[in-house]
C-alpha positions in Angstrom: 83.3 18.6 0.4 82.3 22.2 -0.3 80.7 24.5 2.2 77.2 24.1 0.9 77.3 20.3 1.1 78.9 20.5 4.6 76.0 22.7 5.8 73.5 20.3 4.2 75.0 17.3 6.0 75.0 19.2 9.3 71.3 20.1 8.6 70.6 16.4 7.8 72.1 15.2 11.1 70.3 17.9 13.1 66.9 17.2 11.5 67.4 13.4 11.8 68.0 13.9 15.6 65.2 16.4 16.2 62.5 14.7 14.2 63.3 11.4 16.0 63.3 12.9 19.5 60.0 14.8 18.8 58.3 11.7 17.4 57.5 9.1 20.1 56.4 6.7 17.4 60.1 6.3 16.6 60.9 4.7 19.9 57.9 4.1 22.2 56.7 1.0 20.2 60.1 -0.7 20.8 60.2 0.2 24.5 56.6 -1.1 25.0 57.1 -4.3 23.0 60.4 -5.0 24.7 58.8 -4.8 28.1 55.8 -6.9 27.0 57.7 -9.6 25.2 60.6 -9.7 27.7 63.1 -9.1 24.8 66.8 -9.2 25.7 68.6 -5.9 25.4 70.4 -7.2 22.3 67.1 -8.2 20.6 65.5 -4.9 21.4 68.5 -3.0 19.9 68.5 -5.3 16.8 64.7 -4.9 16.2 65.0 -1.1 16.7 67.9 -0.9 14.2 66.1 -3.2 11.7 62.9 -1.1 11.8 65.0 2.1 11.7 66.6 1.0 8.5 63.2 0.2 7.0 61.9 3.5 8.1 64.6 5.5 6.3 64.9 3.1 3.4 61.3 3.6 2.3 61.7 7.4 1.9 65.2 7.0 0.3 63.7 4.7 -2.4 60.8 7.1 -3.1 63.1 10.1 -3.1 65.6 8.6 -5.5 63.0 7.3 -7.9 61.1 10.6 -7.8 64.3 12.6 -8.5 65.3 10.2 -11.3 61.9 10.7 -13.1 61.8 14.4 -12.4 58.9 14.4 -9.9 58.3 17.7 -8.1 58.8 18.2 -4.4 55.1 18.7 -3.9 54.3 15.3 -5.5 56.9 13.5 -3.4 55.7 15.1 -0.2 52.1 14.2 -1.1 53.2 10.6 -1.5 55.0 10.7 1.8 51.9 12.1 3.5 49.9 9.2 2.1 52.4 6.7 3.5 52.2 8.4 6.8 48.5 8.0 7.0 48.8 4.3 6.1 51.5 3.8 8.8 49.4 5.6 11.4 46.3 3.5 10.8 48.4 0.3 10.6 49.9 1.2 14.0 46.5 1.9 15.5 45.1 -1.4 14.1 48.0 -3.5 15.3 48.0 -1.8 18.7 44.3 -2.5 19.2 44.6 -6.1 18.2 47.5 -6.6 20.5 45.7 -4.8 23.3 42.7 -7.1 22.9 45.0 -10.1 22.9 46.7 -8.7 26.0 43.4 -8.2 27.9 42.5 -11.8 27.0 45.8 -13.0 28.5 45.3 -10.9 31.6 41.8 -12.4 32.1 43.1 -15.9 31.7 46.0 -15.4 34.1 43.8 -14.0 36.9 44.1 -15.9 40.2 41.3 -18.0 41.6 40.9 -20.6 44.3 39.9 -24.3 44.5 38.8 -26.4 47.4 40.2 -29.8 47.9 38.9 -32.7 50.1 41.5 -35.3 50.9 40.8 -38.9 51.7 41.0 -38.3 55.5 38.3 -35.7 55.3 40.4 -32.6 55.6 39.7 -29.6 53.4 41.9 -26.8 52.1 41.8 -24.1 49.5 44.6 -22.7 47.3 44.8 -20.0 44.8 46.6 -20.1 41.5 46.7 -18.6 38.1 46.1 -20.3 34.8 49.7 -20.1 33.8 51.2 -21.4 37.1 52.3 -24.9 37.9 52.9 -25.8 41.6 52.3 -28.8 43.8 48.6 -28.5 42.8 48.9 -28.9 39.1 46.1 -27.0 37.3 47.1 -26.1 33.8 43.7 -24.9 32.4 45.1 -23.5 29.2 48.3 -24.2 27.4 49.1 -21.0 25.5 51.3 -21.0 22.4 52.7 -17.5 22.1 55.4 -18.4 19.6 53.5 -17.1 16.7 52.9 -13.7 18.4 56.5 -13.5 19.3 57.7 -14.2 15.8 55.1 -11.9 14.1 55.6 -8.8 16.3 59.1 -7.7 15.0 57.9 -8.2 11.4 54.7 -6.3 12.0 56.7 -3.4 13.4 59.1 -3.6 10.4 56.2 -3.4 7.9 54.7 -0.4 9.7 58.0 1.4 9.9 58.6 0.8 6.2 55.3 2.5 5.5 56.2 5.3 7.9 57.8 8.2 6.0 60.7 10.5 6.9 59.0 13.6 5.7 62.1 15.8 6.4 64.4 13.7 4.1 62.8 14.5 0.7 63.5 18.3 0.8 67.1 17.6 1.9 67.6 15.5 -1.2 66.5 18.2 -3.6 69.5 20.6 -3.4 72.2 18.0 -4.2 70.0 16.5 -6.8 69.5 19.9 -8.4 73.3 20.2 -8.5 73.5 16.8 -10.2 75.7 15.6 -7.4 75.1 11.9 -6.7 78.0 12.0 -4.2 76.3 14.8 -2.3 73.0 12.9 -2.4 74.6 9.8 -0.9 76.4 11.7 1.8 73.2 13.6 2.9 71.2 10.3 2.9 73.8 8.5 5.0 74.1 11.4 7.5 70.3 11.6 7.9 70.0 7.8 8.2 72.8 7.4 10.8 71.5 10.3 12.9 67.9 8.9 12.8 68.7 5.3 13.6 71.3 6.1 16.2 68.9 8.4 18.0 66.2 5.8 17.9 68.5 3.2 19.4 69.9 5.6 22.1 66.4 6.6 23.3 65.2 3.0 23.3 68.3 1.8 25.2 67.9 4.5 27.9 64.2 4.0 28.2 64.4 0.2 28.6 67.2 0.6 31.2 64.9 3.1 33.1 62.0 0.7 33.0 64.0 -2.0 34.5 64.4 0.1 37.7 60.7 0.7 38.1 58.5 -1.5 40.3 56.1 -2.8 37.6 55.3 -6.2 39.2 51.7 -5.1 40.0 51.0 -4.3 36.4 52.6 -7.5 35.0 49.3 -9.0 34.1 48.4 -6.1 31.9 51.8 -5.5 30.3 50.6 -6.8 26.9 47.4 -4.7 27.0 49.4 -1.6 28.0 51.9 -2.2 25.2 49.0 -2.4 22.7 47.5 0.8 24.0 50.8 2.5 23.7 51.1 1.5 20.0 47.6 2.7 19.3 48.2 6.0 21.0 51.3 6.5 18.9 49.2 6.0 15.8 46.6 8.4 17.0 49.3 11.0 17.6 50.5 10.6 14.0 46.9 11.0 12.7 46.4 14.1 14.8 49.7 15.5 13.7 51.1 15.6 17.3 
């Protein structure tokens, strides 16, 4: 590996790390959905890695195709910008829909009381939520959340495929101009590993930290809060934050 390629690989690793750390949309959605869906740590890491691969892969494919057909850097960056806008609005839309669903869940799970009159004339009241079953069986609504659980990782994956790695395209141009496919491959792998590893590390540390916080009082609204977090990430992308 010559010095120029070595410096380019180091730059790719540095940019992969920095652009991930500075972009909450790279990790906040997974932290929020892990807390809301009660994902295991293993599932959280797998979904993060899965979406991270999709996130980098989309830009790799566009970059390689663009280079192969001789597209200019300006045109490739314009396409990446368009993908970024689509990803941002998709994240906002998904977050709003999920937040609305979460608010509906919170409303249904609110506690209320019932009065009972027994055969001997005694009266008593008890409180319960719509999702609880105790000695007074009151199952008002049987919610099937399997579809939501199965759709969520795939929705995130699609959004992350749309989401561009704007910094990757310029990195590909130098080795491509030198007609070095070996250099191109090394730069791509360095950037991809740095980006995905950083995503997974931040998500792991953040989920571990959340486990130590007293969040029981906000449990009813965890889905709504997760949806709000997703939408705010999308808004941040649109505003260029």
